[in-house]
C-alpha positions as CSV (number, residue, x, y, z in Angstrom):
1,M,160.5,182.4,168.7
2,Y,158.6,182.8,165.5
3,N,160.5,180.0,163.9
4,K,159.7,177.7,166.9
5,Q,156.0,178.4,166.4
6,I,156.2,177.7,162.7
7,K,157.9,174.3,163.5
8,K,155.3,173.5,166.1
9,I,152.4,174.3,163.7
10,G,154.1,172.3,161.0
11,G,154.5,169.3,163.4
12,I,150.8,169.5,164.3
13,L,149.8,169.6,160.6
14,Y,152.0,166.6,159.9
15,L,150.3,164.6,162.7
16,I,146.9,165.6,161.4
17,S,147.8,164.4,157.9
18,L,148.9,161.1,159.3
19,C,145.6,160.7,161.0
20,F,143.7,161.3,157.8
21,L,146.0,158.8,156.1
22,F,145.3,156.0,158.5
23,V,141.6,156.8,158.6
24,G,141.5,156.6,154.8
25,C,143.3,153.3,154.9
26,S,140.9,151.8,157.4
27,E,138.0,153.0,155.3
28,E,139.4,151.2,152.3
29,N,139.8,147.9,154.0
30,P,136.2,146.8,153.3
31,E,136.8,147.5,149.6
32,L,140.0,145.4,149.7
33,Q,138.0,142.6,151.3
34,E,135.4,142.9,148.6
35,V,138.1,142.6,145.9
36,V,139.3,139.4,147.7
37,D,135.7,138.0,147.7
38,V,135.2,138.7,144.1
39,S,138.4,137.1,143.2
40,S,137.3,133.9,145.1
41,E,134.0,133.9,143.2
42,D,135.9,134.2,139.9
43,K,138.0,131.2,140.8
44,N,135.0,129.2,141.7
45,R,133.2,130.0,138.4
46,E,136.4,129.3,136.4
47,A,136.7,125.9,138.1
48,V,133.1,124.9,137.3
49,Q,133.5,126.2,133.7
50,A,136.8,124.3,133.2
51,V,135.2,121.0,134.4
52,L,132.2,121.5,132.1
53,E,134.4,122.2,129.1
54,S,136.5,119.1,129.8
55,E,133.4,116.9,130.2
56,F,131.5,118.1,127.2
57,T,134.2,118.8,124.6
58,V,134.1,115.5,122.7
59,P,136.2,113.9,121.3
60,N,139.4,114.5,123.4
61,E,142.2,113.2,121.2
62,E,144.5,112.4,124.1
63,Y,141.7,110.4,125.8
64,L,141.1,108.5,122.6
65,V,144.7,107.4,122.3
66,I,144.7,106.3,125.9
67,V,141.5,104.3,125.6
68,K,142.7,102.6,122.4
69,N,145.9,101.6,124.2
70,I,144.0,100.1,127.1
71,N,141.7,98.2,124.8
72,K,144.6,96.9,122.7
73,K,146.3,95.7,125.8
74,M,143.2,94.0,127.1
75,T,142.7,92.3,123.8
76,E,146.2,91.0,123.8
77,I,146.1,89.5,127.3
78,G,142.4,88.6,127.5
79,S,139.8,90.6,129.4
80,N,139.1,88.0,132.2
81,T,142.6,87.5,133.4
82,P,144.3,89.0,136.4
83,E,146.6,90.9,134.0
84,A,143.5,92.6,132.5
85,N,142.5,93.8,135.9
86,E,145.9,95.4,136.2
87,V,145.4,97.2,132.9
88,N,142.2,98.6,134.2
89,G,143.8,99.7,137.4
90,V,141.9,97.1,139.5
91,E,144.9,95.5,141.1
92,E,146.8,98.1,143.2
93,S,149.8,95.7,143.4
94,G,150.5,96.2,139.7
95,V,148.9,99.1,137.9
96,S,149.7,99.1,134.1
97,D,151.3,101.9,132.2
98,E,148.2,102.2,130.1
99,W,146.0,102.9,133.2
100,L,148.6,105.3,134.7
101,A,148.3,107.3,131.5
102,Y,144.6,107.6,132.0
103,E,145.1,108.7,135.6
104,D,147.6,111.3,134.5
105,L,145.1,112.7,132.0
106,V,142.4,112.9,134.6
107,K,144.8,114.7,136.9
108,K,145.7,117.2,134.2
109,M,142.2,118.0,133.1
110,Y,140.3,117.7,136.4
111,G,142.8,117.7,139.2
112,P,143.4,121.4,139.5
113,Y,139.7,122.1,140.2
114,F,138.8,119.5,142.8
115,M,139.5,118.9,146.5
116,D,141.7,115.9,147.0
117,Y,138.9,113.8,148.5
118,A,136.6,114.7,145.7
119,F,139.2,114.0,143.0
120,E,139.8,110.5,144.3
121,T,136.2,109.5,143.4
122,L,136.6,110.7,139.8
123,I,139.0,107.8,139.0
124,S,137.7,105.1,141.3
125,N,134.1,105.6,140.2
126,A,135.0,106.4,136.5
127,I,133.2,109.8,136.7
128,A,135.7,111.8,134.7
129,F,135.1,111.8,130.9
130,N,131.7,110.2,131.6
131,Y,130.2,111.7,128.4
132,H,133.1,110.3,126.4
133,Y,132.3,106.8,127.4
134,G,130.7,106.0,124.0
135,Y,134.1,105.9,122.5
136,L,135.3,103.2,124.9
137,G,135.7,99.9,123.0
138,F,133.6,100.8,120.0
139,G,136.3,101.6,117.5
140,E,136.0,103.7,114.4
141,N,132.2,103.5,114.1
142,V,131.7,106.0,116.9
143,R,132.1,109.5,115.7
144,Y,129.8,111.7,117.7
145,E,131.0,115.2,118.7
146,M,130.1,117.7,121.4
147,I,130.8,121.4,121.7
148,V,129.9,123.3,124.9
149,S,129.0,127.0,125.0
150,D,127.2,129.6,127.0
151,I,128.2,128.4,130.4
152,Q,126.4,130.2,133.3
153,V,127.6,129.7,136.9
154,T,125.5,131.4,139.6
155,K,126.3,131.6,143.3
156,S,123.6,130.7,145.7
157,E,121.7,133.6,147.2
158,N,121.0,131.6,150.3
159,N,123.2,132.8,153.2
160,N,123.1,129.3,154.6
161,T,124.7,127.8,151.5
162,P,127.3,130.4,150.4
163,K,129.5,127.7,148.8
164,F,126.8,126.3,146.5
165,Y,126.8,127.2,142.8
166,D,124.2,126.3,140.1
167,F,125.3,126.0,136.5
168,T,123.8,125.6,133.1
169,A,125.6,124.9,129.8
170,Q,124.4,124.7,126.2
171,V,125.9,121.6,124.4
172,E,125.7,121.1,120.7
173,Y,125.7,117.4,119.9
174,T,126.4,115.9,116.4
175,N,125.6,112.2,116.1
176,N,127.3,109.5,114.0
177,A,125.1,110.4,111.1
178,G,126.0,114.1,111.3
179,E,122.6,115.3,112.7
180,V,122.9,118.2,115.2
181,S,120.8,118.7,118.3
182,Q,121.0,121.2,121.2
183,H,120.9,120.2,124.9
184,E,120.8,122.2,128.1
185,V,122.9,120.7,130.9
186,K,122.0,121.7,134.5
187,G,123.6,120.9,137.7
188,A,125.2,122.1,141.0
189,A,128.6,122.3,142.6
190,I,129.9,122.9,146.1
191,L,133.2,124.9,146.2
192,S,134.8,123.9,149.4
193,E,137.7,126.3,148.9
194,P,138.3,129.0,146.3
195,G,138.6,127.3,143.0
196,K,138.3,123.8,144.5
197,I,135.2,121.7,144.0
198,G,134.1,119.4,146.8
199,K,131.0,118.1,145.0
200,F,129.9,118.2,141.4
201,E,126.6,117.0,140.2
202,I,124.8,117.0,136.8
203,R,121.1,116.9,137.6
204,D,119.7,117.2,134.1
205,D,121.6,116.7,130.8
206,G,118.7,117.5,128.5
207,G,118.6,114.0,127.0
208,L,122.3,114.1,126.1
209,G,123.2,110.8,127.9
210,E,120.5,109.0,125.9
211,K,121.9,110.3,122.6
212,V,125.3,109.0,123.5
213,S,123.9,105.7,124.5
214,V,122.2,105.3,121.2
215,D,125.2,106.4,119.1
216,R,127.7,104.1,120.8
């Protein structure tokens, strides 16, 4: 009889402990959800930072090689011929190896951080490597450099725009003559999915584009 009571009490205690366990797990769920949310925000910030680093780290040696190959091919065949359009990826019926190399580089540097529909505009509108364009077709005389640092990516505090992020980045620019200037780049991005940009916009480059235009 005594043993039966002990077993009964033990069974009750076991059930009570299970109840506490499940209650504890249910209370931890909000914390787990918070961890997931923080992870998504980290991915979003990393995506914006990666794009800024690609765009404002100049020169990109792989990009230079590709551009030189495109320019060389166009010089060989003539810039106003149908073949030249193929080199520049204009004719879908015959895209050149030189242009495919450019597309592959854009995919490698920018592709992982953009939604598919947003990525397609990077190539068709020549948005990728926009601040590298001074090197396009201007040979060895163009030697400007950029280094990007102190990137700040801030999530919108507006509950109506939870996927909006503002960003600022400090860019050190060295012109062809070796003179150094500092520029603050500001813009915004929409992260449609964790780590995937749906829209990326530079709203103020602190005069950097003008510097590039002069030095090219």
